[in-house]
KOLDO-727666 format. One line per 10 residues: number of its first residue (from 1); their letters; for each residue y, z, x of N, C-alpha, C. Coordinates in steps of 0.05 Angstrom, whole numbers, plus 5000, padded with zeros to 4 digits. Atoms other than C-alpha are relative to their C-alpha. Example, Ala and Ser with C-alpha at 12.3 -4.5 7.8 and 13.67 -1.06 7.14 Angstrom:
BEGIN
1 = as = 4976 5000 5018 4910 5156 5246 5024 5000 5018; 4976 4999 4984 4979 5143 5273 5022 5014 4985
This chain:
BEGIN
1 = mareqhpset = 5024 4986 5012 5365 4404 5663 5011 5014 4973; 4989 4989 5024 5369 4431 5592 4992 5030 4996; 5004 4968 5002 5376 4503 5574 4980 5003 4970; 5026 4988 5023 5314 4528 5528 5009 5014 4975; 4987 4985 5022 5343 4556 5463 4980 5015 4990; 5022 4986 5013 5308 4615 5443 5018 5015 4967; 4996 4997 5021 5306 4628 5366 5011 5032 4996; 4990 4969 5002 5342 4699 5342 4963 5006 4985; 5022 4983 5004 5289 4749 5320 4991 4998 4975; 5008 5009 5026 5303 4737 5252 4991 4972 4988
11 = erarrlaevf = 5009 5022 4998 5291 4664 5253 4975 5004 5011; 5028 4997 4994 5226 4681 5285 4991 5011 4979; 5016 4990 5023 5207 4726 5229 4994 4983 4977; 4996 5030 5010 5231 4669 5183 4974 4979 4997; 5020 5021 4986 5186 4619 5215 4971 5011 4996; 5019 4982 4999 5130 4671 5225 4986 4999 4968; 5007 4991 5026 5130 4690 5146 4996 4968 4984; 5008 5030 5017 5133 4613 5122 4980 4988 5011; 5029 5015 4990 5074 4590 5165 4980 5016 4988; 5025 4986 5008 5031 4648 5151 5004 5018 4973
21 = gdvlpdttsd = 5004 4981 5022 5057 4686 5093 5003 5029 5011; 5006 4970 4997 5063 4760 5084 4968 5011 5007; 5028 4990 4990 5004 4788 5121 4988 5022 4993; 5007 4972 5003 5008 4862 5110 5021 5003 4976; 4985 4983 5017 5039 4892 5043 5019 5019 5007; 4985 4974 4997 5094 4938 5043 4990 5031 4993; 5006 4976 5005 5059 4990 5019 4966 4999 4995; 5017 5006 4999 4983 5005 5018 4996 5010 4972; 5010 4991 5031 4941 5019 4955 4997 5022 4993; 5004 4981 5008 4934 5084 4961 5037 5015 4996
31 = errsgstgde = 4973 4999 4998 5014 5092 4972 5011 4992 4968; 4981 5014 5026 5027 5055 4900 4977 5018 4974; 5013 4990 5020 5009 5092 4834 4995 4976 4980; 5002 5022 5016 4975 5048 4786 4982 5004 4976; 5006 4989 5026 4966 5068 4714 5006 5028 4999; 5001 4975 5000 4977 5138 4729 5020 5015 4984; 4987 4986 5021 5001 5196 4687 5024 5010 5012; 4980 4986 4987 5044 5230 4738 4987 5027 5005; 5010 4969 5002 4997 5295 4731 4987 4999 5028; 5020 4996 4985 4948 5271 4779 5009 4993 5032
41 = pegrdeserw = 4996 5006 4970 4950 5261 4859 5004 4971 5010; 4996 5033 4990 4971 5191 4885 4975 4990 5014; 5018 5010 4991 4915 5147 4900 4972 5009 4988; 5029 4990 5016 4861 5173 4858 4992 4978 4977; 5004 5016 5015 4820 5121 4819 4984 5013 4979; 5010 4991 5024 4787 5123 4755 4975 5018 4998; 5020 4980 4993 4719 5152 4781 4996 5028 5011; 4997 4978 4998 4750 5209 4809 5014 5015 4979; 4989 4994 5029 4793 5219 4742 4974 5017 4989; 5027 4987 5020 4720 5226 4710 4994 5031 5016
51 = yrenrpphhd = 5014 4975 4996 4692 5275 4755 5026 5022 4999; 4981 4982 5001 4756 5319 4757 4999 5015 4972; 4999 4992 5019 4754 5321 4685 4973 5010 4980; 5023 4991 5001 4679 5331 4682 4992 5024 5013; 5006 4979 4991 4679 5388 4725 4994 5024 4997; 5005 4973 5002 4646 5451 4722 5015 5022 4996; 4976 4980 4993 4688 5514 4706 4996 5022 5023; 5004 4989 4975 4653 5546 4762 5017 4993 5023; 4989 5011 4974 4684 5497 4806 5031 4992 5003; 4974 5009 5000 4754 5495 4782 5016 5019 5019
61 = ps = 4983 4983 4975 4809 5519 4838 5012 5027 4984; 4988 4976 5011 4824 5590 4831 5033 4997 5005
């Protein structure tokens, strides 16, 4: 009876990536900075920036 060979975890992961590709990104979109100036919180998009820039003075944080 022949012994069944089990692939190593690395080989298994390589084969899965070869067949299915990278299913999940390393970081999510809210963890990445895209076009940020560095002075705004991470994960903020253009619409949120507009609302912050046009916020009435009585809504500014103290």
